[in-house]
C-alpha positions in Angstrom: -67.0 -113.0 -47.5 -66.3 -115.3 -50.3 -63.0 -116.8 -51.3 -63.1 -114.9 -54.5 -63.4 -111.6 -52.7 -60.5 -112.5 -50.4 -58.4 -113.4 -53.4 -59.2 -110.1 -55.1 -58.3 -108.1 -52.0 -55.1 -110.0 -51.5 -54.2 -109.5 -55.1 -54.9 -105.8 -54.9 -52.6 -105.5 -51.8 -49.8 -107.3 -53.6 -50.1 -105.2 -56.7 -50.8 -101.9 -55.0 -49.3 -101.9 -51.5 -50.0 -98.9 -49.2 -47.1 -96.5 -49.5 -44.9 -96.0 -46.4 -44.7 -92.4 -45.2 -41.5 -90.7 -46.3 -39.5 -90.3 -43.1 -37.2 -87.6 -44.4 -40.2 -85.1 -44.5 -40.9 -83.7 -41.0 -44.2 -84.9 -39.8 -44.7 -87.3 -42.6 -47.6 -89.7 -41.9 -48.9 -87.6 -39.1 -51.8 -85.2 -38.9 -50.9 -81.5 -39.1 -53.4 -80.9 -36.3 -51.4 -83.2 -34.0 -48.2 -81.1 -34.6 -47.4 -79.3 -31.3 -44.8 -76.9 -32.7 -46.3 -73.4 -32.9 -44.5 -72.6 -36.1 -45.6 -75.8 -38.0 -47.3 -74.6 -41.2 -50.8 -75.9 -41.8 -52.4 -75.5 -45.2 -55.8 -73.7 -44.9 -58.3 -72.2 -47.3 -59.5 -68.7 -46.3 -61.6 -66.2 -48.2 -60.3 -62.7 -48.0 -61.4 -59.5 -49.6 -59.6 -58.7 -52.9 -58.3 -55.3 -51.6 -56.7 -57.1 -48.6 -54.9 -59.6 -50.8 -53.8 -56.9 -53.1 -52.4 -54.9 -50.2 -50.4 -57.8 -48.8 -49.1 -58.7 -52.3 -47.9 -55.1 -52.8 -46.3 -54.9 -49.4 -44.7 -58.4 -49.8 -43.3 -57.4 -53.2 -41.7 -54.3 -51.6 -40.2 -56.5 -48.8 -39.2 -59.3 -51.2 -41.1 -62.0 -49.3 -44.1 -64.2 -50.2 -47.4 -62.4 -49.4 -48.6 -65.4 -47.4 -45.6 -65.1 -45.2 -46.4 -61.4 -44.7 -50.0 -62.3 -43.8 -48.8 -64.9 -41.3 -46.3 -62.5 -39.7 -49.0 -59.8 -39.5 -51.4 -62.2 -37.8 -48.7 -63.4 -35.4 -47.9 -59.8 -34.4 -51.6 -59.1 -33.9 -52.0 -62.3 -31.9 -49.0 -61.6 -29.6 -49.7 -57.9 -29.3 -53.3 -58.3 -28.5 -52.5 -59.8 -25.1 -53.6 -57.2 -22.5 -50.6 -57.8 -20.2 -48.1 -57.3 -23.0 -49.9 -54.2 -24.2 -50.0 -52.7 -20.7 -46.3 -53.4 -20.2 -45.3 -51.8 -23.5 -47.6 -48.8 -23.1 -46.4 -48.4 -19.5 -42.8 -48.5 -20.6 -43.4 -45.8 -23.2 -45.3 -43.6 -20.8 -42.7 -43.9 -18.0 -40.0 -42.7 -20.5 -42.1 -39.7 -21.6 -41.1 -36.7 -19.3 -43.9 -34.5 -20.6 -46.5 -37.1 -19.8 -45.0 -37.5 -16.3 -45.1 -33.7 -15.7 -48.8 -33.6 -16.8 -49.6 -36.6 -14.6 -47.9 -35.0 -11.6 -49.9 -31.8 -12.2 -53.2 -33.7 -12.4 -52.4 -35.7 -9.2 -51.5 -32.5 -7.3 -54.7 -30.9 -8.4 -56.8 -33.9 -7.4 -55.1 -34.1 -4.0 -55.7 -30.4 -3.4 -59.4 -30.8 -4.4 -59.7 -33.7 -2.0 -58.2 -31.7 0.9 -60.5 -28.7 0.3 -63.7 -30.9 0.6 
């Protein structure tokens, strides 16, 4: 490297120093991917069908919230609700509180047990 190139680089650094990250902004100077908090927002670009976007915009307008927040909430509900253990627990709780279901289940169990004894 020549002395002339070193001088130009040093001059450029003096005239245009690299900006320091603003510390008052959470996560400033760090990668969003490195953020461990599950609720840290990450900007993404996603292609959605027009009718889906229109639906969420209409729903969000009725609820008085931004449509992107509604999409985020819907995805989170799906993500959390899609876990088999959670779904089984919720469905089990509903069924155990349903007396008609319990009566039908009892009837079926008695019929199956009687059929087994007759074999």
